[in-house]
Structures are given as structure tokens and as C-alpha cells.
C-alpha positions as CSV (number, residue, x, y, z in Angstrom):
1,M,-28.8,205.2,106.7
2,Q,-31.0,203.2,109.0
3,T,-29.5,201.0,111.8
4,P,-29.6,197.3,111.0
5,E,-32.3,195.3,112.7
6,I,-31.2,192.3,114.7
7,E,-32.9,189.2,115.8
8,V,-31.3,186.9,118.4
9,F,-32.5,183.4,119.3
10,S,-31.3,180.1,120.7
11,C,-29.9,177.2,118.6
12,R,-28.7,173.8,119.5
13,S,-27.8,173.4,123.2
14,D,-26.1,176.7,123.8
15,N,-25.5,178.5,120.5
16,Y,-26.9,181.9,119.7
17,G,-28.4,182.5,116.3
18,V,-28.2,186.1,115.0
19,L,-30.0,187.6,112.0
20,V,-29.1,191.0,110.7
21,H,-31.6,192.8,108.5
22,C,-31.0,195.9,106.3
23,P,-34.3,197.8,106.2
24,E,-33.3,199.8,103.1
25,T,-32.6,196.9,100.9
26,G,-34.3,193.9,102.5
27,L,-31.0,192.0,102.7
28,T,-30.8,189.6,105.7
29,V,-27.7,187.8,106.9
30,S,-27.4,184.9,109.3
31,I,-24.2,185.2,111.3
32,D,-23.1,181.6,111.0
33,A,-25.6,178.8,110.5
34,P,-25.8,176.6,113.6
35,E,-29.2,175.0,113.1
36,E,-31.6,175.1,110.2
37,G,-35.0,175.1,112.0
38,P,-34.5,178.0,114.5
39,I,-32.9,180.2,111.8
40,I,-35.9,179.6,109.4
41,A,-38.3,180.2,112.2
42,A,-36.6,183.5,113.2
43,A,-36.6,184.7,109.6
44,E,-40.3,183.9,109.1
45,R,-41.2,185.4,112.5
46,R,-39.7,188.7,111.3
47,G,-40.9,188.4,107.7
48,W,-37.3,188.5,106.4
49,K,-35.8,186.5,103.5
50,L,-32.3,185.3,104.1
51,T,-29.8,186.5,101.4
52,H,-26.4,185.8,103.1
53,I,-24.6,183.8,105.6
54,F,-21.5,185.3,107.1
55,T,-19.4,182.4,108.4
56,T,-16.9,183.0,111.1
57,H,-15.2,179.6,111.3
58,H,-15.5,176.0,110.3
59,H,-16.8,174.3,113.4
60,I,-19.8,172.2,112.8
61,D,-22.0,174.1,115.3
62,H,-21.5,177.2,113.1
63,V,-21.8,175.7,109.6
64,E,-24.2,172.8,110.0
65,A,-27.1,174.5,108.2
66,N,-25.1,176.2,105.4
67,L,-26.1,173.9,102.6
68,A,-29.7,173.5,103.7
69,L,-30.2,177.2,103.9
70,K,-28.4,177.8,100.6
71,E,-30.7,175.3,98.9
72,R,-33.8,176.9,100.4
73,Y,-33.0,180.5,99.8
74,G,-30.3,180.6,97.1
75,L,-28.2,182.8,99.4
76,E,-24.6,183.8,99.3
77,I,-22.1,182.3,101.8
78,I,-19.1,184.4,102.8
79,G,-16.4,183.1,105.0
80,P,-12.7,183.1,106.0
81,V,-10.1,182.5,103.3
82,N,-7.9,180.6,105.6
83,E,-10.6,178.0,106.3
84,A,-12.2,178.1,102.8
85,V,-11.8,174.3,102.1
86,A,-13.8,173.5,105.3
87,I,-16.8,175.9,104.9
88,P,-19.7,174.1,103.2
89,G,-21.2,176.0,100.2
90,L,-18.7,178.9,100.4
91,D,-19.2,181.4,97.6
92,R,-16.8,184.1,98.6
93,S,-13.7,184.1,100.8
94,V,-12.5,187.1,102.7
95,A,-9.3,187.9,104.5
96,D,-8.1,190.2,107.3
97,G,-8.6,193.8,106.3
98,D,-11.1,193.2,103.6
99,E,-14.1,195.4,103.4
100,F,-17.4,194.9,101.6
101,L,-20.9,196.3,101.5
102,F,-24.0,194.7,103.0
103,G,-26.6,197.1,101.4
104,P,-25.3,200.6,102.4
105,H,-23.4,199.2,105.4
106,R,-19.7,198.7,105.4
107,V,-18.5,195.4,106.8
108,Q,-14.9,195.0,107.8
109,V,-13.2,191.6,108.2
110,I,-11.0,191.1,111.3
111,E,-9.0,187.9,111.4
112,T,-8.8,186.6,114.9
113,P,-6.9,183.2,115.0
114,G,-6.9,181.4,118.3
115,H,-10.1,179.3,118.6
116,T,-9.5,178.1,115.1
117,A,-6.6,179.0,112.7
118,G,-8.7,181.2,110.4
119,H,-11.5,182.5,112.6
120,I,-12.8,185.9,111.5
121,C,-15.1,188.5,113.0
122,Y,-17.4,190.9,111.1
123,H,-17.4,194.5,112.1
124,F,-20.0,197.1,111.0
125,P,-18.1,200.3,111.8
126,D,-20.9,202.8,111.0
127,A,-23.4,200.9,113.2
128,K,-20.7,200.1,115.8
129,L,-21.6,196.4,115.7
130,L,-19.2,193.4,116.1
131,F,-20.1,189.8,115.4
132,A,-17.3,188.0,117.3
133,A,-18.6,184.4,117.3
134,D,-16.2,182.3,119.3
135,T,-13.3,184.7,119.7
136,L,-14.8,187.0,122.3
137,F,-17.7,186.1,124.6
138,A,-19.4,188.0,127.4
139,L,-16.7,187.7,130.2
140,G,-14.8,185.0,128.2
141,C,-13.0,184.0,125.0
142,G,-12.9,180.9,122.9
143,R,-11.0,177.8,123.8
144,L,-7.7,177.5,122.0
145,F,-8.1,174.6,119.6
146,E,-5.8,175.5,116.6
147,R,-3.6,178.4,117.7
148,S,-1.6,179.5,120.7
149,A,-2.5,181.6,123.6
150,A,-0.2,184.3,122.2
151,D,-2.1,184.2,118.9
152,M,-5.4,184.6,120.8
153,W,-4.1,187.5,122.9
154,R,-3.0,189.3,119.8
155,S,-6.4,188.7,118.2
156,L,-8.2,190.1,121.2
157,Q,-6.0,193.2,121.1
158,K,-7.2,193.8,117.5
159,L,-10.8,193.9,118.8
160,C,-9.9,196.1,121.8
161,V,-8.9,199.0,119.5
162,L,-12.5,199.3,118.3
163,P,-14.7,202.0,119.8
164,D,-15.7,201.3,123.4
165,E,-19.3,201.7,122.5
166,T,-19.2,198.8,120.0
167,T,-22.0,196.4,120.6
168,I,-20.8,192.8,120.5
169,Y,-22.8,189.7,119.5
170,F,-21.2,186.4,120.4
171,G,-21.7,182.7,119.6
172,H,-22.6,180.9,122.8
173,E,-24.5,181.4,126.1
174,Y,-21.5,180.7,128.4
175,T,-21.9,183.9,130.4
176,L,-22.9,182.5,133.8
177,S,-20.0,180.1,133.9
178,N,-17.7,182.8,132.7
179,A,-18.9,185.2,135.4
180,R,-18.3,182.7,138.1
181,F,-14.8,182.0,136.8
182,A,-14.0,185.7,136.3
183,L,-14.6,186.3,140.0
184,T,-11.8,183.8,140.9
185,I,-9.4,185.8,138.8
186,D,-10.5,189.3,139.6
187,P,-12.3,189.0,143.0
188,D,-11.9,192.7,144.0
189,N,-13.5,194.2,140.8
190,E,-16.6,195.9,142.0
191,R,-18.0,196.3,138.5
192,L,-17.5,192.6,137.9
193,K,-19.3,191.7,141.1
194,T,-22.3,193.8,140.1
195,R,-22.3,192.4,136.7
196,A,-22.1,188.8,137.9
197,A,-25.1,189.3,140.1
198,E,-27.0,190.7,137.2
199,I,-26.1,187.7,135.1
200,E,-27.2,185.3,137.8
201,A,-30.6,187.0,137.9
202,L,-30.9,187.0,134.1
203,R,-30.1,183.4,133.7
204,A,-32.4,182.4,136.6
205,E,-35.2,184.0,134.6
206,G,-34.1,182.2,131.4
207,R,-33.1,185.5,129.7
208,F,-30.3,186.1,127.3
209,T,-27.0,187.8,128.2
210,I,-26.4,188.9,124.7
211,P,-25.3,191.5,123.5
212,T,-22.5,193.1,125.4
213,T,-20.3,196.1,124.8
214,L,-16.6,196.5,124.3
215,Y,-16.4,199.0,127.2
216,L,-18.1,196.5,129.6
217,E,-15.8,193.7,128.5
218,K,-12.7,195.9,129.1
219,E,-13.9,196.6,132.6
220,T,-14.9,193.1,133.6
221,N,-13.6,190.4,131.2
222,P,-10.4,188.9,132.7
223,F,-9.3,187.7,129.3
224,L,-8.9,191.3,128.2
225,R,-7.3,192.4,131.5
226,A,-4.0,190.5,131.6
227,A,-2.1,193.7,132.1
228,D,-4.1,194.7,135.2
229,P,-1.9,194.8,138.3
230,K,-4.5,193.4,140.7
231,I,-5.0,190.3,138.5
232,R,-1.3,189.9,138.1
233,R,-0.8,190.0,141.9
234,N,-3.7,187.6,142.4
235,L,-2.0,185.1,140.0
236,I,1.5,185.8,141.4
237,M,2.6,186.8,137.9
238,E,3.7,190.4,138.4
239,T,6.8,190.0,136.2
240,K,5.3,187.9,133.4
241,T,4.3,189.1,130.0
242,N,0.7,189.8,129.1
243,E,0.7,186.7,126.9
244,E,1.9,184.5,129.7
245,V,-0.8,185.9,132.1
246,F,-3.5,185.4,129.5
247,A,-2.3,181.9,128.9
248,E,-2.6,181.1,132.6
249,I,-6.1,182.6,132.7
250,R,-7.1,180.5,129.7
251,K,-5.6,177.3,131.3
252,R,-7.5,177.9,134.5
253,K,-10.8,178.4,132.7
254,D,-10.2,175.2,130.8
255,N,-10.1,173.4,134.1
256,F,-12.7,175.4,135.9
């Protein structure tokens, strides 16, 4: 089984577009549909025909091009059952724990409420790929619009049990701001300092910071590190629960 081919490109002001192509079958999926023009251009650039959209959540900057792309390509739209009424053009709804095939590739659905009530991530276990959209970013996590900090913490823990070598594609280029914030929470983390400098250089050159890996996020992303004693001491929260520490980190980022 060949590894899926992936094309990453910019959409809107700070969204990432991601196409995943199966070489054996010719199937091509757009992870969400933030903007019609860049998605079509990316598909044409690679010579791929879109056959699917995997929708992660209902926010307009992730579904705006659903109907236009469906009309153009006759593709199938798959999305979260708990947001089904809000997903334009939805053909098939999926729930936590569901598994389906994309060509020969298994796709597992992981429900990650927090950013929205029914947000899902798509995991390709054989290829060790995770499409996390607005749940997990490089050095960050999504804002809490529809669920609590405790819900988001539990969602992130579901992702943390995946293999460390899992490659993660996320929904927005927020990494520079996330890095600067992370240093205020975890200032003595040498790996984070190195990574932050690398990110500063990448963005100065206009280069992408996507993808990341789960191992790297566990080492440097403060939103995954609420149990770390140094972070707890820095926040003067040594006796608080992980959920409470996470909530404080999220609140600080909201005001950063």
C-alpha cells in the first residue's frame, strides 16, 4: 500500500488547505473546504480530481466551499454526526469510533469536542496521519467556543494516545503566536526555545510550519503539558487538577 500524497496550501487569511491523494485509486479528499479557488488550483496543479471532502466542524472557514466543490466535482461530503444539520451538502455523517475506507486506507473518526460541540479529527492509522483541524495546532489548541476546558482537555488526551510518530496536519497558521505564548508558560523548556527560534526563521521566510508530529507537540506544546511540574510551578498551580491548569493556560492564550 502506497503512502498517501499530500498537498498543503494557503486559504483565506490564515487557513491551511490540505488535499490527500490515494495513488492506487485516484481518490482525492479535501480536508475541510475553506475556500473554493485555492482548492481547485491545488487539485489542478497536482492533476488530481476531488472525490471527497472530510469535514471536521461547521465553522464557515471550514465549510464555505462545500457546495461549490460538490457541484463542480460531484464529490461526497463526510462530516460529524453531531453537527450534521450545520454541514452544507453533507452526504454521510460519522461518529466517534467509526472507521471507513478511503481506497485501501483505513480512516478512524475521533470526536474531539471543545472548539465546537461535535468537532472530529480524521486518523489514518496505517499511514500515521492525523488531520486535527482546529482541535490541535502546532504549539496550540482551538479556542473554546462550544464546550468547556475540561471537554477540550479530554479531547486532547484522546489524541495523545496515538503513536508519537503520528504526523499532524492542522487548520490554521497560528504557530508564531503560539510559540511566543508557549514561552511565557514554559520558559525553561530548551526544546521549546529551539523550536520557537526555528519557527521565527520559517515565518520570516514566509514558509509553512505544517505539519508537526505528536512527539514534538508532547515535548513543547503547553496545552498538552498541564501535568508538567515546571509549568505548574510557573503558574502557581501545583495542587490543581490537569483540567484546571489547562483552563488557565487557555484563558491566558485568549488574552495574549
